[in-house]
N, C-alpha and C positions, 0 to 999 in steps of 0.2 A: 786687758781692755780698759780704755780710759773711762772715767766715771762721768756720765752725763745725768742730769736730773730733770725729770718731767713732773711738774706740779699740776694737778687737775682738781679744780673745784675745792680748793683748800679753804676751810672755815676754821676760825679759832675763837675761843671764849675764855674769859676770866670770870668764873661764876656765871652770872646772868649777862655779863657785858660781852657783846659780840664784837670782837676786835679785828677779825679778818673776814672779808666777804667774798668767797668764791674766787680765789686767786688761781689763774691759769698762767703757767710760765714754763719755758724750756731753758734750762741752764746748760750751756755748751760745755763739753769736756775740754780739759787742758786750755782753759781760758779764764779771764777774770770778768765776773758779772758784778756790777755795782748796784746797790739798792739805795735810792735817795728819797728824800721827802722830809717834811717838817716834823718836829718832835711830836711823839704820840700818834703817829700815823700807822703804826703797825710794823715798822721795818725790823726791829729786834725780835718781835714775836714771830715774824715770818721766818727768819733764819733759825730761830730756836725750834720751829716746827720741822725743819729739814733734818735735824738729828734727834728729834723727839725729846728735846730738853724742855719744851714748853709745858709738857704734862707733869714735870717734876715740881712746878710751881703750884702751890695750893689753889685749887679751883680751875687750874688750866686744863683745857681739853681741846681736841681738834677733830675735824672730820674731813674726808676727801682722800685724795691719793697723792703720795710722794713716791715716784718710781725712780729707783736707782738702778740703771742698766736693766730696766724692765721689772725689777722686783719691788713690790709695794711695801714700803717701810712701815705702813700702818696695818699690814696683815696681822691678824691675831697670833699667828705662829712665829712672827719675827721677834727676836730678843732685842729690846732697846739698848741693852749694854753693848751688844755686838755692833749695833748701828753706830753708837758713839765712838767705838774704836775705829770704824771705817770713815767716819765724818768728824774730823777734829774741830775744835772751836777755840778761838782766841778772843778774849773779852776786852772791853773798853779800858779798864784799869788793869795794869799788869798785876797778876795775882800769883807770884811764886809762893810755894809753901815755905813760910818764914822759918820754920824750925829745921828745914832740910838744906843740905849743901847744894851747890850748883849741880854736881854730879847726880845726887839723889833726886833732885827736882826732875831732871830729864829721864832718869831711870824709873820713876814712880809708876808710870803706866805699864812698863815692861814687867816690873815686879808683880803688879796686880794681875797681869796676864800669865804669871807663872814662870817667867824667865828667872833662872837662878845662876846660870853659868856666868862666872865673872868675866871671862873673855868676851862672851857675846854681849854682855851689858856694856863693857868698856867700848867695844867696837861700835855698837849702835849709838851710844851716847855721843861719841866723837863724831860719828856721821851726822847725827841730828844737829849738833852744835855747828858743824861745818855748813850744813844746809841752811841754818838760820844765821849764817855769817857772824858767828859769835866765837868760834873756836879759838882764833888767834888772840882774842881779848881775854879769854878766861882759862886757857889751857893750863896755866900755872896757878889757878885759883879754884880748882874743882872742889876743894874741901871747904871753901868759904860758904857762908850762908847765901842763899839765892837773894835774900832781901838786902844784902850789902851792895848789890850792883846798882848802877844808875837806872833811872826810869826806862830809858831806851833799851839798855841791856836786859833789864827785867822783862820787857815785852818780847824781846828776841829769845830770851830763855823760855818764856811761855810758848812761843812758836816752836822752839826745839822740843819742848815737852810734848806738844801735840804731834810733831813729826816723828817722834821716836817710835810710835806704834804703827808707823807707815800707813796713814790714812790715804784714801783716794781723793777725798774732798776736804778742803779747809774752809771753815766759816770764820769770818773776822768781823766782830761787832765793834765798829768805831775804834780800830786798834791804835790809832794815832792821836785820839782826842786829848790824852793826858800828856802828850810828848811835845818837846820843843821842835823847831823846824829842822834841825840837823838830824835828830833821832827819827823824825817823820820821813825825811829823805831816805834814810837807811832802810826803813821798813818798806817804803815804796819800791826801792831798788830790789829788795828781797822778794817782794811780790812778783816782780817781773821774772826773777830767776825761778821761783817756785812753780810758776804756771807751766813750765816745761814738763813737769811731772805730776801736777795736781790740778784739779778743778777748784777754783777759788770763788767764793761769794763774799763780797765786802759791803757792809753797811757803813755809810759815811754821811756826815752832815756837811762835809767839805766838798763842794761841787768841783772845785779845781782838781782835787784829788781823784774824784770819780773820773774826770776827763783824762787825767794823766795815766791812771793805772788800768782802766777797764776797756773791754771790747764791746760789751753790751751794758745797758743801764735800764733799770726799772724805776719808775716814779710812782711812789705810793702816796695816797692822800685819804685820810679818814677810813683807813682799813681796806681801801680798794686799790688795785693796780690800775692807775690811770693810763699809763703808756709804757711800752717796753720796746726797745729796739737797739740798733747799733748806736754806740755812745756818741759818735760825731753827729748823727742825725738828731738824737734827743736834745743835744745842746745847741745845735745851729738851726734845725728845721723841725721842731716838734709838731705833731699833728694836733695836739690838744691844747686849747687856750690855757688850761690850768697848768700844764707843764711849762709853757712859755712864761706864765706869770710867776711861777716859782723860781725858774732859772734866772729870770731877769730881776728877781728880788722884790717883786710887788707884794709878796707875802712870804711867811715862813720864818 
């Protein structure tokens, strides 16, 4: 079953600072949902709440419900580590493990999960690198350090690492902000491929990118979800004046 996410009355804090205020949002399965808004509006906090990474930050806590196929990820009986296996994450700056080879970077999550069979590891690593559109570029360099790759290749390596444990959802926090236009185009192409098998949520400050890759877009401002809807509508006919002001560059 494809993974859809329903967010109900999500609040988040850093210590005493209330950073998300009662977010209600339905993320469609096997589609790309973009989250846009000015810096500091709560976009990254929001997606970190979806796989419970927000609470790893000192002082970070959240309340409300995040339902994945009907299961509340904030239920006390749910193991956050298992959640993070099912909901992968790719960050703003490519962060391959610098002391590990390309192969070991992709295999890291599998090994943590107890996979020891060499054949299974090799097959899964190859499949993940193919899914991340990187296999043809690195198949003869699997023993090289992951840090030796170009920036765009490193980001696709991090995507392969997330894909290797076969998540149902992939969260991407400004995945192209450190990349040049050619590498960005490759990642965007890859997102279109991956949505056949995955539910994707992407935070981006690049509104053209949100318009290109997503089916739905949410506009956040000061920790609130101002507007959410079909991407074309949000960009051409928003209902809220604040959305229009942001999209037309009046602030942000």
